[in-house]
N, C-alpha and C positions, 0 to 999 in steps of 0.2 A: 505493500502498498504505500503511494507517497506521498509525502505532507506538500502540498498550493498556499501558499501565502498570497493575498488578496490584498491591497491596496488600494485604496479609492474613497474615498470620503462620499461617493452618494450611495446610502444605504440600499437602495433596490439595487445596487449593480454589487455590491458584497452579497444580498444574499437570492441574488442572481444565480451566481456564481455555487455560494455553498448547496444550493440546494441542489445544483446539476451535477457539478464535480463528487457529491458527496454518492449519489444516484451513479457513478462509475467507481467508487470505490474509495476514491482519494480521502485524505483527511486535510480539513483545510482549518486555516487560520484566517482574520481578517485585522484588517487594523486601517484606521480611517486617516491614518496620518503618517508621511514617512519618518519623522523620530519615533511614532511608535511602534512604525513597522522594524525599524533597526533594533528597539528593545527587544524584540520578540526573535527575531534573528540570534539572537546572545542566546537565548534558552534551549532553540529547538531550532537546526540547521532545515531551514526546506530545500525541497526537491526538485521544486517552480517556483516563480513570483511572476506574477501579474500586479503592476506599474502604474499608475493611474500620471501624469502628467501635470492637470496640473491639480496639486494639492494644498491645503493650508499649510504656513510656514514654509518647509522645504518644500525644493521642486522637486518634481517624479527624474529630473534627467540628475539633478543633485545627487539624488537618494541611490541611484541608477552606477555611481560611479564609488559611494559609500559599499552598496551591497558586490561590487565588483571585487575591492580593499577589501573586506571581509569576507566572503564568502567565492570569493574565484572566478576564473569562467565555467565553469563547470556547471555553475545552477544556473540554466535559461532565464531572462527574464521576457515579458511578454508587455511591449509597452505599449497602453492606448490612453487615448486623448477626444475633446472633444475639439479643437483647434490645432487640427494637422494641417501641413504645410509642408512644401519638402525640407523648411530648413530644417523645423522637429523630426520628422522623419531620419535627414542624414543623419541629426544629434544623436539621435537614437541607436540607429544602429551603430556607428562608427563608436560610440562609447559603452556596443559591447551588447546591448539586446539581440533576444533570437529572432524577436521580429516585430510587426507596428500591427496594429487595428486602431483605426478612426470609428468613433459613436456616430453616430447609430451601428453598432453591428448584432447579426442574431449568436447567441450563445453557442446555439450550438456549431458553428462555424470556429469563434474561440475555444470550446470544449475540444474539435478534433486538431487545431494549434495545436496546443496543450498537450496532449496525446503524442502530438508531433513532435513538440519540444520536450517533451518527459525520454522518450526512442532519443531522442539527437544527445539526450544527460546521460544516458546506459553507452550510448557509443563512444560518448567526449568529443571534446570540443573542438574545430577544426578549421575554424576563422581563423583568419592573419589577424591579432591586434591593430586597434587602431589606430591612424593617424591625427595629427592634433585636426583642430576642425576650422574651415571657414569661416568667411565673413558671410551675414545672409545673404540669399542671393531672393533677388525681385524680378530676376525675367521669367517668372513660373506662375501662376495667378491659380490659383481653383479649390475652391471647399467642400467642392461633390464627392459622391462614393468613386465616379472615374476616376477624378484626378489625385483624390486618395490614394490609388491604387498602384496611377501613377509613379506617384511621388516614391511608393515605399521600394515602388522594381529598380528607380533611381537610385537610391538609397543601396540595398544589394550591391547591384552590376556596379556602380562606381569605385567599391575598394578592389574591385578584378581588374584585371588587366583581357578581360573578356572582349573578342567584338561585339559588338551590336546594333543592331536591324530596327530600327525607327520604322513605323509607320502610319500612313494615316493619309487622311485628303491635305489639300494643299490645304496655307493656311491655320492648319492646328497644332503650329510650333512644333516643328521635326525639328528645329535647328536651336532651338532655343534647351531641346530636352537634350538635345548632342553636348549644348556649351552644362550644363548643369551636371551632366556624367563628367565633365573633361576641370571642370571648376572643383568638385566634390571627390577627387580620384586622387592619386600620387605625382600624376603628372601636367595639378592644376598649374605651375611653375615653370612647364615649359608651353610651346607656341598649340594652339589653340587655330587648323586651320582649315575653312572648310570648302569645299571643292566642289565649282556647279559644273559637273561630269555634263550635262547639258545642253549648255551653253561653249563645251566646245566641238567645234570640228571632230572629225573622224581622225584625221591625217593629223591632229595638233593634240590626238588625249595621248597618245605613249608620248610624245617627248616633253609635254605638260607634267606628266607623273611623275616618268622617268629620269627623266633630263635625256642628255648625249651628248657625244665628244666631237672635239671638233673635224668637221669634212664630214659627217656621221650619211649627213645630204645637199642637196642644195642648198646653198644662203645657212647653211650652219658653219660659221665663219670661226663663231669661237662654245669652249663647253658650255654645258648650262644643268645647274645643279636642278633636276626636276623637285616638286613640291614634295615628292611622301619623305623625299630624304630630309628640304628643310623639315622637315616635320620633327624631326631629331628630339626624344625627349617628351614628348606633345603628345597630342590628339589630331587625328586627320577624319572631317568631314567626308565621306564620297558622295555628295547632295545625286538626286536625281538616279543611282547605280542603275536603273533600270534601261536608260539607254546608253550604258558600254554597249562595247560594239563586241560581238562574239568571240572574234579573235583576239580581242584584247583581253579577254576576261579569264584565257587561261594563264596569263602572263600576271596577272593580277594573281589570281591567284597560290601562283607559284611564292607571290613578293609577299603576298601573307602569310602561307603557311610556313615559308621558310628565314622570314623577315632579312631580303635581301632585296635592293633593290641593280638592274641589271640596266643601263642606259643604254641609247639609242647608235647605235657602232659600235657597243663596248663587250668584247665576251665575260671579262673578270664582272661578277655582282660585286656590289659593297652594302655590308653588313647595316642594317636600316632600325632606327626602333619607334617606332610609332604605334601608336593605338589606333585601330581601323571603326572607325561608328560609318554605317552607314542609313540613309534613307531615301525613301521613294515611295507618292501616293500609286502605284502602278502594283499591279497584284503578282509578284513573282514568282507564285504558285503554277499560275496558270500562265507568266509566258515561259517556264520552264517545261512544263507541259507541254506547249505548243513549240518548243525546243527551240526559242527565242533567249532563254537567258539556260547556262548551265546550272545541272541540279547541285553538282562537287563544290559552285562558288556560293549557290546560296544555302546549302548547307553550313560555309567554314564563315559567310555573315552573321546568320541567325542563330550562331549560338545565345542571341540573348537575346527574345522579341518585347521590342515594348509600341502598342499599338496604341496609337493615338485617339480619344472617341471626336469623334467631330461633336462642335460646339451645337449643334442641337440637341443634341445627346445627354447632355450637360448645361442645361439650361436656368441650373441653379447659380451657378457661374454668371453666367453673365451682369448681372447686377455687379458683382465684385470686381469684375472683367472693364466696366463702363466705367467703373470709379475711379481708378487705377487710371485707365488710357486718359480720360480728365484732366488728372491731376498733372502726370506727365506731356501733358500737351499744353495746360493751359500758367500749368504753377500752383504753388500751395500758399498763394496769395488770393487765388480766387475767390472771388467770395460767391459768386451760384453753383447750386448743385441741381439735380436733376429730380424736374418733378415726378409724382408718383405715377400718373399716366405716360410720361416719356420710358419713365423702366420696365410700363408693364406695358408698352410699345413695343421695345427694346426686347423682351423677355418671349412676346408671341411671332417673334421672327424665324425664318428657317435657316438663316446665312450662312448661306450653301458657300461662301468666301471663310469663313471661320472665323479664327480668332482674329484674324488681316480682315476682314473684313468689318469689322465691329471698332475695331480701330480706328478705321475712314471716318464709317460714321460719326463716331465721338467725336474728333477731331473738325470734322464738316459742323457739328452741330453747335461746337465750340465756338464756332469760328462769327456764325450767326445770331448765337446767344447774345454775343461777347464780354458780359460780367454778367445778366443776369441769370435763372434760372432756366435751365435746358425743359423745352417742352415738344410735344411730337410732332409741330411741324416745324422745329427747325433740325429735324434728323432728317438726312436725301431717302430718297425713296428706293423702297426694298429692292437691290439687283437681282436680275431675272440671271436663271443658270440654267447650264444643261443639266447639271445635276439635279434637276427637279424630276429628272423624270425615274430616278433611280430611285428614289424616296418613294415607297410604299405608303398607300393609301391608311395602314394601322399607324406608319410611324408619323404621319401627317395631323391624321386622328388624334395620337395620342397629343401631341404637339397643341392643337389649339382646346385640347380640356384642359392640358395644365392650365394654358394661358390663360380659358376663363376661370379658369381656380384663382389663380390669381389675384386675378380683377375680381371674382368677388370677395376675395380674403380681405385685400382693400380694403375696399369699401365699408364690410363687416368688423373690420379690425378692434375698434370703440365697442362694438354691439355682437362678441363672440356668439351666445346664446339664441340670440338669432339667425345668426348664420342660417342656419336645416342644408349646410352646403348636400349635404348625400343627397336626401330626400330631393330637394330641386334637380340635382341630377340628373338622377331617377326620372324625373317629372319633366327632364330633357329629353334623353335621353330613346324610351323605355316604347314611348309612344309611334315614333319613326318606324324603331328595329320591329314592332307587329304589327303593324298596318306591311312594312316590305314585305313580311314575311309573311301575313297571309293571302297578300296582293300573288305575291310568288305561286304560293299553292291553288290559287280561286277560290279562296276562303274555305277550303278541307279544313278544318280547328283540329282535328290529329291530326294532320301531317304536320301543320305548325308548330301543333305541339312538341312533336316529334324532333325538330329540327332544331326547337329554339331549345329542346332536353328541359324538357319541364311538362308535369302531369299534367293533364286537357278539364281538369276542375280546374288550374293553378291559371292556365290561359282565360281560361272564360272568367273568373274574379277578375282577372285584369282588365278586360273586354268591359264588364259591365260598368268599370268608371270611364276608359276611354269614349266608349258607344252606348251612355245611356239610355239613350231613346230605342236602339236595335236590342236590348238587352230586357228579360220579363225582370 
């Protein structure tokens, strides 16, 4: 039986963990503060610790350092917080935390993670000691669960030297993720070199990446050091990796695997020390299946894969991002802010250009609003995109429902007891659903009930309120 220490000042969290972990056969101790937890570990050594970041008195990350000193690294610590960001994620992982959970989280998910941590303890720690932590990074913004997952991935992979494949739609921030990985790695003092492969012609890619010797081809009057060699000690971002010609992919794969570059016109390879971060908005697996991208290169680049969610799938981040871009574009001295109507409009849009389109819209609105509040009329019209055709009806419907709910919640925030949001939602969507199904079935109620997945008597009851004149 394992002994688990839960450190959180929220009684409901402690109670939930105690109930769940006790059912799993663990002994559970709880502490409302880091100071109390440090007293408990002196009396009885835990096998694992669940630790909140925001605690009264000593903070969780400071407590984590004390736990490491007193218990060593063979006691896994799972950090939880309701204020997750990239900075917190990296500090937790680099301070020795086993993993990182952002509230709200599912207790079953936390229990699975804890079981994994206990197995990790039995095998012994394998992670390298943390390096010193750099200053805060403001280039990646997000509080949504989707971005919390991205932050955790960055925190985990930054401490390694593994290749990373970063995918996502255009404008989602792939280069920002690459920079965050570099910034939080041991290579942070080395160069960070983004290379847009799509901007290089096929005849220039090899010379640009690998360099060339004098006389290698017509016009090569001097020797040139390639970009990969210039990235020595740092990280190189191969942006638009899907655009690399097939013939060049073989040489690129050999370079990544052997850590050496061979300039054009030279048979002597040179040692190279750089980390590869690749980015693309193209489906490399589909390109590989079509023979347009080498599978072996794909496998090598995607040792660790980070998929960035489009902005329409993390709409809760839109107000946070919008305010951030407003401060960036107008400065801290600007008095005006977004009106609730403007934020509701921003949240309702699909943002097919993602974060880049949102930033441009905010800068546009800031210019029109001058120093005043930003209202909906200050925003530019949505940009039509071919990507709209790739968005399913279900996804568009979910987005519209979310925007509708946010508008109602804002309107009812001073009278929450009068909102009755669920009933209003059902009154809005149930009638057209029932009518459309009945029309499809030729008003055959038995068939309609089967298609709706409800009992015929339930459908009859609903129709009495929907068609009071037609029902007995």
